[in-house]
PDBQT receptor file of N, H, CA, C and O in Angstrom, charges set to zero:
ATOM      1  N   ALA A   1      32.896 -25.693 245.064  1.00  0.00    +0.000 N 
ATOM      2  CA  ALA A   1      33.499 -26.741 244.502  1.00  0.00    +0.000 C 
ATOM      3  C   ALA A   1      34.177 -27.086 245.369  1.00  0.00    +0.000 C 
ATOM      4  O   ALA A   1      35.187 -27.764 245.177  1.00  0.00    +0.000 OA
ATOM      5  N   GLY A   2      33.748 -26.671 246.612  1.00  0.00    +0.000 N 
ATOM      6  H   GLY A   2      32.929 -26.120 246.768  1.00  0.00    +0.000 HD
ATOM      7  CA  GLY A   2      34.998 -27.364 247.955  1.00  0.00    +0.000 C 
ATOM      8  C   GLY A   2      34.131 -28.344 248.594  1.00  0.00    +0.000 C 
ATOM      9  O   GLY A   2      34.628 -29.363 249.075  1.00  0.00    +0.000 OA
ATOM     10  N   ARG A   3      32.588 -28.074 248.650  1.00  0.00    +0.000 N 
ATOM     11  H   ARG A   3      32.185 -27.247 248.259  1.00  0.00    +0.000 HD
ATOM     12  CA  ARG A   3      32.053 -29.284 249.275  1.00  0.00    +0.000 C 
ATOM     13  C   ARG A   3      31.691 -30.411 248.222  1.00  0.00    +0.000 C 
ATOM     14  O   ARG A   3      30.973 -31.374 248.490  1.00  0.00    +0.000 OA
ATOM     15  N   GLU A   4      32.125 -30.233 247.311  1.00  0.00    +0.000 N 
ATOM     16  H   GLU A   4      32.708 -29.451 247.093  1.00  0.00    +0.000 HD
ATOM     17  CA  GLU A   4      32.681 -31.634 246.463  1.00  0.00    +0.000 C 
ATOM     18  C   GLU A   4      34.140 -32.554 246.550  1.00  0.00    +0.000 C 
ATOM     19  O   GLU A   4      34.464 -33.721 246.327  1.00  0.00    +0.000 OA
ATOM     20  N   LYS A   5      35.020 -30.900 247.158  1.00  0.00    +0.000 N 
ATOM     21  H   LYS A   5      34.757 -29.952 247.339  1.00  0.00    +0.000 HD
ATOM     22  CA  LYS A   5      36.328 -31.724 247.378  1.00  0.00    +0.000 C 
ATOM     23  C   LYS A   5      36.657 -32.785 248.239  1.00  0.00    +0.000 C 
ATOM     24  O   LYS A   5      37.420 -33.726 248.018  1.00  0.00    +0.000 OA
ATOM     25  N   VAL A   6      35.500 -32.341 250.001  1.00  0.00    +0.000 N 
ATOM     26  H   VAL A   6      34.880 -31.577 250.180  1.00  0.00    +0.000 HD
ATOM     27  CA  VAL A   6      35.259 -32.307 251.003  1.00  0.00    +0.000 C 
ATOM     28  C   VAL A   6      34.928 -33.870 251.085  1.00  0.00    +0.000 C 
ATOM     29  O   VAL A   6      35.508 -34.680 251.809  1.00  0.00    +0.000 OA
ATOM     30  N   MET A   7      33.584 -34.206 249.948  1.00  0.00    +0.000 N 
ATOM     31  H   MET A   7      33.113 -33.548 249.360  1.00  0.00    +0.000 HD
ATOM     32  CA  MET A   7      32.843 -34.848 250.424  1.00  0.00    +0.000 C 
ATOM     33  C   MET A   7      33.615 -36.000 249.227  1.00  0.00    +0.000 C 
ATOM     34  O   MET A   7      33.835 -37.180 249.498  1.00  0.00    +0.000 OA
ATOM     35  N   ARG A   8      33.818 -35.593 248.400  1.00  0.00    +0.000 N 
ATOM     36  H   ARG A   8      33.639 -34.634 248.180  1.00  0.00    +0.000 HD
ATOM     37  CA  ARG A   8      35.254 -36.846 247.983  1.00  0.00    +0.000 C 
ATOM     38  C   ARG A   8      35.871 -37.596 248.220  1.00  0.00    +0.000 C 
ATOM     39  O   ARG A   8      35.872 -38.739 247.761  1.00  0.00    +0.000 OA
ATOM     40  N   TYR A   9      37.097 -36.763 249.626  1.00  0.00    +0.000 N 
ATOM     41  H   TYR A   9      37.095 -35.835 249.999  1.00  0.00    +0.000 HD
ATOM     42  CA  TYR A   9      38.024 -36.905 250.563  1.00  0.00    +0.000 C 
ATOM     43  C   TYR A   9      37.586 -37.678 251.383  1.00  0.00    +0.000 C 
ATOM     44  O   TYR A   9      38.303 -38.620 251.719  1.00  0.00    +0.000 OA
ATOM     45  N   SER A  10      36.205 -37.515 251.992  1.00  0.00    +0.000 N 
ATOM     46  H   SER A  10      35.622 -36.749 251.720  1.00  0.00    +0.000 HD
ATOM     47  CA  SER A  10      35.850 -38.243 253.199  1.00  0.00    +0.000 C 
ATOM     48  C   SER A  10      35.182 -39.898 252.474  1.00  0.00    +0.000 C 
ATOM     49  O   SER A  10      35.544 -41.046 252.733  1.00  0.00    +0.000 OA
ATOM     50  N   GLY A  11      34.015 -39.357 251.429  1.00  0.00    +0.000 N 
ATOM     51  H   GLY A  11      33.721 -38.424 251.218  1.00  0.00    +0.000 HD
ATOM     52  CA  GLY A  11      34.100 -40.777 251.288  1.00  0.00    +0.000 C 
ATOM     53  C   GLY A  11      34.770 -42.403 250.621  1.00  0.00    +0.000 C 
ATOM     54  O   GLY A  11      34.446 -43.539 250.274  1.00  0.00    +0.000 OA
ATOM     55  N   LYS A  12      36.411 -41.049 250.845  1.00  0.00    +0.000 N 
ATOM     56  H   LYS A  12      36.674 -40.126 251.127  1.00  0.00    +0.000 HD
ATOM     57  CA  LYS A  12      37.445 -42.243 251.144  1.00  0.00    +0.000 C 
ATOM     58  C   LYS A  12      37.418 -43.010 251.893  1.00  0.00    +0.000 C 
ATOM     59  O   LYS A  12      38.237 -43.927 251.834  1.00  0.00    +0.000 OA
ATOM     60  N   GLY A  13      36.034 -42.925 253.367  1.00  0.00    +0.000 N 
ATOM     61  H   GLY A  13      35.369 -42.180 253.415  1.00  0.00    +0.000 HD
ATOM     62  CA  GLY A  13      36.503 -43.408 254.400  1.00  0.00    +0.000 C 
ATOM     63  C   GLY A  13      35.871 -44.456 254.329  1.00  0.00    +0.000 C 
ATOM     64  O   GLY A  13      34.748 -44.269 253.862  1.00  0.00    +0.000 OA
ATOM     65  N   LYS A  14      36.284 -46.406 254.813  1.00  0.00    +0.000 N 
ATOM     66  H   LYS A  14      37.197 -46.558 255.193  1.00  0.00    +0.000 HD
ATOM     67  CA  LYS A  14      35.535 -47.086 254.582  1.00  0.00    +0.000 C 
ATOM     68  C   LYS A  14      34.639 -47.477 255.517  1.00  0.00    +0.000 C 
ATOM     69  O   LYS A  14      33.739 -48.230 255.146  1.00  0.00    +0.000 OA
ATOM     70  N   SER A  15      34.690 -47.080 256.820  1.00  0.00    +0.000 N 
ATOM     71  H   SER A  15      35.421 -46.468 257.122  1.00  0.00    +0.000 HD
ATOM     72  CA  SER A  15      33.803 -47.398 258.219  1.00  0.00    +0.000 C 
ATOM     73  C   SER A  15      32.788 -45.724 257.752  1.00  0.00    +0.000 C 
ATOM     74  O   SER A  15      32.833 -44.763 256.984  1.00  0.00    +0.000 OA
ATOM     75  N   ALA A  16      31.998 -46.291 258.816  1.00  0.00    +0.000 N 
ATOM     76  H   ALA A  16      31.961 -47.072 259.440  1.00  0.00    +0.000 HD
ATOM     77  CA  ALA A  16      30.280 -46.168 258.835  1.00  0.00    +0.000 C 
ATOM     78  C   ALA A  16      30.417 -44.725 259.433  1.00  0.00    +0.000 C 
ATOM     79  O   ALA A  16      29.692 -43.782 259.120  1.00  0.00    +0.000 OA
ATOM     80  N   LEU A  17      31.807 -44.668 260.656  1.00  0.00    +0.000 N 
ATOM     81  H   LEU A  17      32.397 -45.435 260.911  1.00  0.00    +0.000 HD
ATOM     82  CA  LEU A  17      32.361 -43.067 261.297  1.00  0.00    +0.000 C 
ATOM     83  C   LEU A  17      32.347 -42.572 261.254  1.00  0.00    +0.000 C 
ATOM     84  O   LEU A  17      31.864 -41.668 261.935  1.00  0.00    +0.000 OA
ATOM     85  N   SER A  18      33.495 -42.685 259.356  1.00  0.00    +0.000 N 
ATOM     86  H   SER A  18      33.887 -43.420 258.802  1.00  0.00    +0.000 HD
ATOM     87  CA  SER A  18      33.808 -41.733 258.499  1.00  0.00    +0.000 C 
ATOM     88  C   SER A  18      33.288 -41.122 257.721  1.00  0.00    +0.000 C 
ATOM     89  O   SER A  18      33.328 -39.927 257.429  1.00  0.00    +0.000 OA
ATOM     90  N   ARG A  19      32.289 -42.706 257.010  1.00  0.00    +0.000 N 
ATOM     91  H   ARG A  19      32.256 -43.677 257.247  1.00  0.00    +0.000 HD
ATOM     92  CA  ARG A  19      31.111 -41.789 255.782  1.00  0.00    +0.000 C 
ATOM     93  C   ARG A  19      30.228 -40.694 257.089  1.00  0.00    +0.000 C 
ATOM     94  O   ARG A  19      30.193 -39.557 256.619  1.00  0.00    +0.000 OA
ATOM     95  N   ALA A  20      29.465 -40.731 258.692  1.00  0.00    +0.000 N 
ATOM     96  H   ALA A  20      29.493 -41.655 259.074  1.00  0.00    +0.000 HD
ATOM     97  CA  ALA A  20      28.673 -39.953 259.221  1.00  0.00    +0.000 C 
ATOM     98  C   ALA A  20      29.281 -38.821 259.355  1.00  0.00    +0.000 C 
ATOM     99  O   ALA A  20      28.633 -37.777 259.279  1.00  0.00    +0.000 OA
ATOM    100  N   SER A  21      30.899 -38.815 259.621  1.00  0.00    +0.000 N 
ATOM    101  H   SER A  21      31.425 -39.664 259.682  1.00  0.00    +0.000 HD
ATOM    102  CA  SER A  21      31.674 -37.637 259.696  1.00  0.00    +0.000 C 
ATOM    103  C   SER A  21      30.939 -37.126 258.667  1.00  0.00    +0.000 C 
ATOM    104  O   SER A  21      29.956 -36.395 258.786  1.00  0.00    +0.000 OA
ATOM    105  N   ALA A  22      31.628 -37.682 257.240  1.00  0.00    +0.000 N 
ATOM    106  H   ALA A  22      32.427 -38.276 257.143  1.00  0.00    +0.000 HD
ATOM    107  CA  ALA A  22      31.083 -36.486 256.345  1.00  0.00    +0.000 C 
ATOM    108  C   ALA A  22      30.176 -35.878 255.762  1.00  0.00    +0.000 C 
ATOM    109  O   ALA A  22      30.118 -34.984 254.918  1.00  0.00    +0.000 OA
ATOM    110  N   ALA A  23      29.434 -36.518 256.356  1.00  0.00    +0.000 N 
ATOM    111  H   ALA A  23      29.480 -37.244 257.041  1.00  0.00    +0.000 HD
ATOM    112  CA  ALA A  23      27.694 -36.357 255.911  1.00  0.00    +0.000 C 
ATOM    113  C   ALA A  23      27.211 -35.114 256.865  1.00  0.00    +0.000 C 
ATOM    114  O   ALA A  23      26.414 -34.262 256.472  1.00  0.00    +0.000 OA
ATOM    115  N   ILE A  24      27.938 -35.128 258.474  1.00  0.00    +0.000 N 
ATOM    116  H   ILE A  24      28.585 -35.820 258.793  1.00  0.00    +0.000 HD
ATOM    117  CA  ILE A  24      27.467 -34.013 259.220  1.00  0.00    +0.000 C 
ATOM    118  C   ILE A  24      28.153 -33.097 258.697  1.00  0.00    +0.000 C 
ATOM    119  O   ILE A  24      27.397 -32.566 257.883  1.00  0.00    +0.000 OA
ATOM    120  N   LEU A  25      29.461 -32.422 258.666  1.00  0.00    +0.000 N 
ATOM    121  H   LEU A  25      30.074 -32.853 259.327  1.00  0.00    +0.000 HD
ATOM    122  CA  LEU A  25      30.539 -31.451 258.136  1.00  0.00    +0.000 C 
ATOM    123  C   LEU A  25      29.510 -31.560 256.769  1.00  0.00    +0.000 C 
ATOM    124  O   LEU A  25      28.674 -30.656 256.752  1.00  0.00    +0.000 OA
ATOM    125  N   LEU A  26      29.451 -32.317 255.862  1.00  0.00    +0.000 N 
ATOM    126  H   LEU A  26      30.130 -33.051 255.875  1.00  0.00    +0.000 HD
ATOM    127  CA  LEU A  26      29.063 -30.916 254.905  1.00  0.00    +0.000 C 
ATOM    128  C   LEU A  26      27.646 -30.567 254.561  1.00  0.00    +0.000 C 
ATOM    129  O   LEU A  26      27.195 -30.160 253.490  1.00  0.00    +0.000 OA
ATOM    130  N   GLU A  27      27.016 -30.822 255.741  1.00  0.00    +0.000 N 
ATOM    131  H   GLU A  27      27.382 -31.152 256.611  1.00  0.00    +0.000 HD
ATOM    132  CA  GLU A  27      25.377 -30.644 256.453  1.00  0.00    +0.000 C 
ATOM    133  C   GLU A  27      25.539 -28.523 257.466  1.00  0.00    +0.000 C 
ATOM    134  O   GLU A  27      24.879 -27.541 257.808  1.00  0.00    +0.000 OA
ATOM    135  N   LEU A  28      27.513 -29.361 257.418  1.00  0.00    +0.000 N 
ATOM    136  H   LEU A  28      28.049 -30.159 257.141  1.00  0.00    +0.000 HD
ATOM    137  CA  LEU A  28      27.133 -27.680 258.066  1.00  0.00    +0.000 C 
ATOM    138  C   LEU A  28      28.133 -27.193 257.479  1.00  0.00    +0.000 C 
ATOM    139  O   LEU A  28      29.001 -27.131 258.349  1.00  0.00    +0.000 OA
ATOM    140  N   LEU A  29      28.459 -26.886 256.722  1.00  0.00    +0.000 N 
ATOM    141  H   LEU A  29      27.754 -26.935 256.015  1.00  0.00    +0.000 HD
ATOM    142  CA  LEU A  29      30.040 -26.761 255.727  1.00  0.00    +0.000 C 
ATOM    143  C   LEU A  29      28.879 -24.669 254.675  1.00  0.00    +0.000 C 
ATOM    144  O   LEU A  29      27.778 -24.493 254.152  1.00  0.00    +0.000 OA
ATOM    145  N   PRO A  30      29.653 -24.094 254.860  1.00  0.00    +0.000 N 
ATOM    146  CA  PRO A  30      28.067 -23.322 253.407  1.00  0.00    +0.000 C 
ATOM    147  C   PRO A  30      28.483 -23.662 252.504  1.00  0.00    +0.000 C 
ATOM    148  O   PRO A  30      29.568 -24.194 252.274  1.00  0.00    +0.000 OA
ATOM    149  N   GLN A  31      27.505 -23.344 251.745  1.00  0.00    +0.000 N 
ATOM    150  H   GLN A  31      26.623 -22.911 251.932  1.00  0.00    +0.000 HD
ATOM    151  CA  GLN A  31      27.647 -23.524 249.812  1.00  0.00    +0.000 C 
ATOM    152  C   GLN A  31      28.729 -23.168 249.220  1.00  0.00    +0.000 C 
ATOM    153  O   GLN A  31      29.095 -23.844 248.259  1.00  0.00    +0.000 OA
ATOM    154  N   ASP A  32      29.374 -22.228 249.565  1.00  0.00    +0.000 N 
ATOM    155  H   ASP A  32      29.077 -21.679 250.346  1.00  0.00    +0.000 HD
ATOM    156  CA  ASP A  32      30.595 -21.332 248.886  1.00  0.00    +0.000 C 
ATOM    157  C   ASP A  32      31.523 -21.767 249.683  1.00  0.00    +0.000 C 
ATOM    158  O   ASP A  32      32.376 -20.905 249.895  1.00  0.00    +0.000 OA
ATOM    159  N   PHE A  33      31.756 -23.055 250.368  1.00  0.00    +0.000 N 
ATOM    160  H   PHE A  33      31.063 -23.755 250.196  1.00  0.00    +0.000 HD
ATOM    161  CA  PHE A  33      33.199 -23.399 251.660  1.00  0.00    +0.000 C 
ATOM    162  C   PHE A  33      34.035 -23.659 250.758  1.00  0.00    +0.000 C 
ATOM    163  O   PHE A  33      33.705 -24.328 249.779  1.00  0.00    +0.000 OA
ATOM    164  N   ASP A  34      35.461 -23.104 250.947  1.00  0.00    +0.000 N 
ATOM    165  H   ASP A  34      35.729 -22.560 251.743  1.00  0.00    +0.000 HD
ATOM    166  CA  ASP A  34      36.936 -23.278 250.169  1.00  0.00    +0.000 C 
ATOM    167  C   ASP A  34      37.585 -23.710 251.294  1.00  0.00    +0.000 C 
ATOM    168  O   ASP A  34      37.569 -23.300 252.455  1.00  0.00    +0.000 OA
ATOM    169  N   PRO A  35      38.065 -24.460 250.842  1.00  0.00    +0.000 N 
ATOM    170  CA  PRO A  35      38.861 -25.586 252.059  1.00  0.00    +0.000 C 
ATOM    171  C   PRO A  35      40.478 -25.716 252.509  1.00  0.00    +0.000 C 
ATOM    172  O   PRO A  35      41.054 -26.178 253.494  1.00  0.00    +0.000 OA
ATOM    173  N   LEU A  36      41.181 -24.632 250.446  1.00  0.00    +0.000 N 
ATOM    174  H   LEU A  36      40.713 -24.257 249.646  1.00  0.00    +0.000 HD
ATOM    175  CA  LEU A  36      42.120 -24.173 251.356  1.00  0.00    +0.000 C 
ATOM    176  C   LEU A  36      42.356 -23.037 251.840  1.00  0.00    +0.000 C 
ATOM    177  O   LEU A  36      43.353 -22.710 252.485  1.00  0.00    +0.000 OA
ATOM    178  N   ALA A  37      41.123 -22.157 251.446  1.00  0.00    +0.000 N 
ATOM    179  H   ALA A  37      40.314 -22.422 250.922  1.00  0.00    +0.000 HD
ATOM    180  CA  ALA A  37      40.924 -20.589 252.986  1.00  0.00    +0.000 C 
ATOM    181  C   ALA A  37      41.368 -21.282 253.810  1.00  0.00    +0.000 C 
ATOM    182  O   ALA A  37      42.424 -20.936 254.341  1.00  0.00    +0.000 OA
ATOM    183  N   HIS A  38      40.688 -22.567 254.228  1.00  0.00    +0.000 N 
ATOM    184  H   HIS A  38      39.831 -22.848 253.797  1.00  0.00    +0.000 HD
ATOM    185  CA  HIS A  38      40.742 -22.726 255.504  1.00  0.00    +0.000 C 
ATOM    186  C   HIS A  38      41.128 -24.085 255.997  1.00  0.00    +0.000 C 
ATOM    187  O   HIS A  38      40.243 -24.752 256.532  1.00  0.00    +0.000 OA
ATOM    188  N   VAL A  39      42.323 -24.578 255.890  1.00  0.00    +0.000 N 
ATOM    189  H   VAL A  39      43.043 -24.036 255.456  1.00  0.00    +0.000 HD
ATOM    190  CA  VAL A  39      42.416 -25.851 256.357  1.00  0.00    +0.000 C 
ATOM    191  C   VAL A  39      42.941 -26.285 257.427  1.00  0.00    +0.000 C 
ATOM    192  O   VAL A  39      42.817 -27.475 257.720  1.00  0.00    +0.000 OA
ATOM    193  N   ALA A  40      43.457 -25.633 258.026  1.00  0.00    +0.000 N 
ATOM    194  H   ALA A  40      43.557 -24.667 257.789  1.00  0.00    +0.000 HD
ATOM    195  CA  ALA A  40      43.411 -25.685 259.470  1.00  0.00    +0.000 C 
ATOM    196  C   ALA A  40      42.389 -25.462 260.579  1.00  0.00    +0.000 C 
ATOM    197  O   ALA A  40      42.918 -25.533 261.688  1.00  0.00    +0.000 OA
ATOM    198  N   GLU A  41      41.427 -25.279 260.597  1.00  0.00    +0.000 N 
ATOM    199  H   GLU A  41      40.997 -25.222 259.696  1.00  0.00    +0.000 HD
ATOM    200  CA  GLU A  41      40.628 -24.980 260.971  1.00  0.00    +0.000 C 
ATOM    201  C   GLU A  41      39.489 -25.995 260.758  1.00  0.00    +0.000 C 
ATOM    202  O   GLU A  41      38.857 -26.612 261.615  1.00  0.00    +0.000 OA
ATOM    203  N   LEU A  42      39.343 -26.034 259.046  1.00  0.00    +0.000 N 
ATOM    204  H   LEU A  42      39.857 -25.533 258.350  1.00  0.00    +0.000 HD
ATOM    205  CA  LEU A  42      39.018 -27.528 258.748  1.00  0.00    +0.000 C 
ATOM    206  C   LEU A  42      39.454 -29.144 259.352  1.00  0.00    +0.000 C 
ATOM    207  O   LEU A  42      38.629 -30.049 259.478  1.00  0.00    +0.000 OA
ATOM    208  N   VAL A  43      40.954 -29.271 259.691  1.00  0.00    +0.000 N 
ATOM    209  H   VAL A  43      41.625 -28.536 259.589  1.00  0.00    +0.000 HD
ATOM    210  CA  VAL A  43      41.509 -30.592 260.842  1.00  0.00    +0.000 C 
ATOM    211  C   VAL A  43      40.711 -30.220 261.507  1.00  0.00    +0.000 C 
ATOM    212  O   VAL A  43      39.635 -30.763 261.756  1.00  0.00    +0.000 OA
ATOM    213  N   ILE A  44      41.297 -28.825 262.057  1.00  0.00    +0.000 N 
ATOM    214  H   ILE A  44      42.171 -28.384 261.855  1.00  0.00    +0.000 HD
ATOM    215  CA  ILE A  44      40.876 -28.636 263.571  1.00  0.00    +0.000 C 
ATOM    216  C   ILE A  44      39.195 -29.925 264.122  1.00  0.00    +0.000 C 
ATOM    217  O   ILE A  44      39.093 -31.062 264.582  1.00  0.00    +0.000 OA
ATOM    218  N   HIS A  45      37.716 -28.234 263.470  1.00  0.00    +0.000 N 
ATOM    219  H   HIS A  45      37.799 -27.310 263.096  1.00  0.00    +0.000 HD
ATOM    220  CA  HIS A  45      36.889 -29.201 263.248  1.00  0.00    +0.000 C 
ATOM    221  C   HIS A  45      36.321 -30.535 262.880  1.00  0.00    +0.000 C 
ATOM    222  O   HIS A  45      35.180 -30.873 263.195  1.00  0.00    +0.000 OA
ATOM    223  N   LEU A  46      37.521 -31.609 261.906  1.00  0.00    +0.000 N 
ATOM    224  H   LEU A  46      38.448 -31.334 261.650  1.00  0.00    +0.000 HD
ATOM    225  CA  LEU A  46      37.384 -32.835 261.533  1.00  0.00    +0.000 C 
ATOM    226  C   LEU A  46      37.213 -34.060 262.630  1.00  0.00    +0.000 C 
ATOM    227  O   LEU A  46      36.561 -35.100 262.718  1.00  0.00    +0.000 OA
ATOM    228  N   GLY A  47      38.488 -33.093 263.666  1.00  0.00    +0.000 N 
ATOM    229  H   GLY A  47      39.017 -32.247 263.595  1.00  0.00    +0.000 HD
ATOM    230  CA  GLY A  47      38.990 -33.662 264.954  1.00  0.00    +0.000 C 
ATOM    231  C   GLY A  47      37.406 -33.865 265.919  1.00  0.00    +0.000 C 
ATOM    232  O   GLY A  47      36.789 -34.837 266.354  1.00  0.00    +0.000 OA
ATOM    233  N   HIS A  48      37.261 -32.759 265.935  1.00  0.00    +0.000 N 
ATOM    234  H   HIS A  48      37.762 -31.970 265.582  1.00  0.00    +0.000 HD
ATOM    235  CA  HIS A  48      36.229 -32.888 266.755  1.00  0.00    +0.000 C 
ATOM    236  C   HIS A  48      35.072 -33.659 266.593  1.00  0.00    +0.000 C 
ATOM    237  O   HIS A  48      34.723 -34.559 267.357  1.00  0.00    +0.000 OA
ATOM    238  N   LEU A  49      34.526 -33.318 265.658  1.00  0.00    +0.000 N 
ATOM    239  H   LEU A  49      34.809 -32.587 265.038  1.00  0.00    +0.000 HD
ATOM    240  CA  LEU A  49      33.837 -33.441 264.787  1.00  0.00    +0.000 C 
ATOM    241  C   LEU A  49      34.144 -35.534 265.358  1.00  0.00    +0.000 C 
ATOM    242  O   LEU A  49      33.857 -35.584 266.554  1.00  0.00    +0.000 OA
ATOM    243  N   ARG A  50      34.486 -36.661 264.962  1.00  0.00    +0.000 N 
ATOM    244  H   ARG A  50      34.719 -36.620 263.990  1.00  0.00    +0.000 HD
ATOM    245  CA  ARG A  50      34.892 -37.288 264.439  1.00  0.00    +0.000 C 
ATOM    246  C   ARG A  50      34.572 -38.425 266.101  1.00  0.00    +0.000 C 
ATOM    247  O   ARG A  50      34.084 -39.552 266.182  1.00  0.00    +0.000 OA
ATOM    248  N   LYS A  51      35.274 -37.191 267.541  1.00  0.00    +0.000 N 
ATOM    249  H   LYS A  51      35.671 -36.275 267.475  1.00  0.00    +0.000 HD
ATOM    250  CA  LYS A  51      35.316 -37.090 268.277  1.00  0.00    +0.000 C 
ATOM    251  C   LYS A  51      33.722 -37.420 268.632  1.00  0.00    +0.000 C 
ATOM    252  O   LYS A  51      33.336 -38.526 269.011  1.00  0.00    +0.000 OA
ATOM    253  N   MET A  52      32.619 -35.921 268.382  1.00  0.00    +0.000 N 
ATOM    254  H   MET A  52      32.932 -35.022 268.073  1.00  0.00    +0.000 HD
ATOM    255  CA  MET A  52      31.386 -36.193 268.939  1.00  0.00    +0.000 C 
ATOM    256  C   MET A  52      31.309 -37.716 268.105  1.00  0.00    +0.000 C 
ATOM    257  O   MET A  52      31.851 -38.685 268.639  1.00  0.00    +0.000 OA
ATOM    258  N   VAL A  53      30.813 -37.830 267.159  1.00  0.00    +0.000 N 
ATOM    259  H   VAL A  53      30.373 -37.043 266.725  1.00  0.00    +0.000 HD
ATOM    260  CA  VAL A  53      30.254 -39.087 266.062  1.00  0.00    +0.000 C 
ATOM    261  C   VAL A  53      30.566 -40.600 266.550  1.00  0.00    +0.000 C 
ATOM    262  O   VAL A  53      30.264 -41.768 266.302  1.00  0.00    +0.000 OA
ATOM    263  N   GLN A  54      31.021 -40.151 267.035  1.00  0.00    +0.000 N 
ATOM    264  H   GLN A  54      31.266 -39.203 267.235  1.00  0.00    +0.000 HD
ATOM    265  CA  GLN A  54      31.714 -41.667 267.558  1.00  0.00    +0.000 C 
ATOM    266  C   GLN A  54      31.610 -42.136 269.125  1.00  0.00    +0.000 C 
ATOM    267  O   GLN A  54      31.579 -43.243 269.663  1.00  0.00    +0.000 OA
ATOM    268  N   ARG A  55      31.558 -40.332 269.777  1.00  0.00    +0.000 N 
ATOM    269  H   ARG A  55      31.583 -39.433 269.340  1.00  0.00    +0.000 HD
ATOM    270  CA  ARG A  55      31.158 -41.190 271.557  1.00  0.00    +0.000 C 
ATOM    271  C   ARG A  55      29.261 -41.343 271.006  1.00  0.00    +0.000 C 
ATOM    272  O   ARG A  55      28.705 -42.159 271.742  1.00  0.00    +0.000 OA
ATOM    273  N   LEU A  56      28.110 -40.637 269.742  1.00  0.00    +0.000 N 
ATOM    274  H   LEU A  56      28.561 -39.974 269.144  1.00  0.00    +0.000 HD
ATOM    275  CA  LEU A  56      27.466 -40.390 269.572  1.00  0.00    +0.000 C 
ATOM    276  C   LEU A  56      27.040 -42.120 269.305  1.00  0.00    +0.000 C 
ATOM    277  O   LEU A  56      26.050 -42.525 269.914  1.00  0.00    +0.000 OA
ATOM    278  N   PHE A  57      27.633 -42.894 268.594  1.00  0.00    +0.000 N 
ATOM    279  H   PHE A  57      28.437 -42.565 268.099  1.00  0.00    +0.000 HD
ATOM    280  CA  PHE A  57      27.956 -44.382 268.297  1.00  0.00    +0.000 C 
ATOM    281  C   PHE A  57      28.323 -45.013 269.526  1.00  0.00    +0.000 C 
ATOM    282  O   PHE A  57      27.185 -44.928 269.986  1.00  0.00    +0.000 OA
ATOM    283  N   LEU A  58      28.847 -45.476 270.279  1.00  0.00    +0.000 N 
ATOM    284  H   LEU A  58      29.771 -45.546 269.905  1.00  0.00    +0.000 HD
ATOM    285  CA  LEU A  58      28.667 -45.418 271.525  1.00  0.00    +0.000 C 
ATOM    286  C   LEU A  58      27.533 -45.053 272.353  1.00  0.00    +0.000 C 
ATOM    287  O   LEU A  58      26.890 -46.009 272.786  1.00  0.00    +0.000 OA
ATOM    288  N   LEU A  59      27.261 -44.253 272.574  1.00  0.00    +0.000 N 
ATOM    289  H   LEU A  59      27.783 -43.476 272.223  1.00  0.00    +0.000 HD
ATOM    290  CA  LEU A  59      25.445 -43.933 273.183  1.00  0.00    +0.000 C 
ATOM    291  C   LEU A  59      24.802 -45.089 272.612  1.00  0.00    +0.000 C 
ATOM    292  O   LEU A  59      24.257 -46.085 273.087  1.00  0.00    +0.000 OA
ATOM    293  N   VAL A  60      25.147 -44.433 270.835  1.00  0.00    +0.000 N 
ATOM    294  H   VAL A  60      25.589 -43.624 270.449  1.00  0.00    +0.000 HD
ATOM    295  CA  VAL A  60      23.370 -45.301 270.654  1.00  0.00    +0.000 C 
ATOM    296  C   VAL A  60      24.147 -47.185 270.268  1.00  0.00    +0.000 C 
ATOM    297  O   VAL A  60      23.445 -47.987 269.652  1.00  0.00    +0.000 OA
ATOM    298  N   HIS A  61      25.084 -47.445 270.577  1.00  0.00    +0.000 N 
ATOM    299  H   HIS A  61      25.654 -46.794 271.077  1.00  0.00    +0.000 HD
ATOM    300  CA  HIS A  61      25.002 -48.952 270.417  1.00  0.00    +0.000 C 
ATOM    301  C   HIS A  61      25.208 -49.778 272.139  1.00  0.00    +0.000 C 
ATOM    302  O   HIS A  61      25.093 -50.975 272.403  1.00  0.00    +0.000 OA
ATOM    303  N   GLY A  62      25.498 -48.774 272.954  1.00  0.00    +0.000 N 
ATOM    304  H   GLY A  62      25.592 -47.802 272.740  1.00  0.00    +0.000 HD
ATOM    305  CA  GLY A  62      25.604 -49.377 274.234  1.00  0.00    +0.000 C 
ATOM    306  C   GLY A  62      26.492 -49.387 274.783  1.00  0.00    +0.000 C 
ATOM    307  O   GLY A  62      26.365 -49.496 276.002  1.00  0.00    +0.000 OA
ATOM    308  N   LEU A  63      27.876 -49.282 274.212  1.00  0.00    +0.000 N 
ATOM    309  H   LEU A  63      27.979 -49.193 273.221  1.00  0.00    +0.000 HD
ATOM    310  CA  LEU A  63      29.326 -49.668 273.935  1.00  0.00    +0.000 C 
ATOM    311  C   LEU A  63      29.753 -49.105 275.480  1.00  0.00    +0.000 C 
ATOM    312  O   LEU A  63      30.923 -49.166 275.859  1.00  0.00    +0.000 OA
TER     313      LEU A  63
């Protein structure tokens, strides 16, 4: 149920960056993930993940 909530929430992001971040995050989450038990940790990880994906996009597009 936790993974579906993350997917539903992050799927609202319209940018390719948001969707890519969500896809990577879902791959890293355990099947029994409970977002409410790890909200602060999740926010920190999302911030780091977004920065990593952003750098990857910049590298791929040569910006």
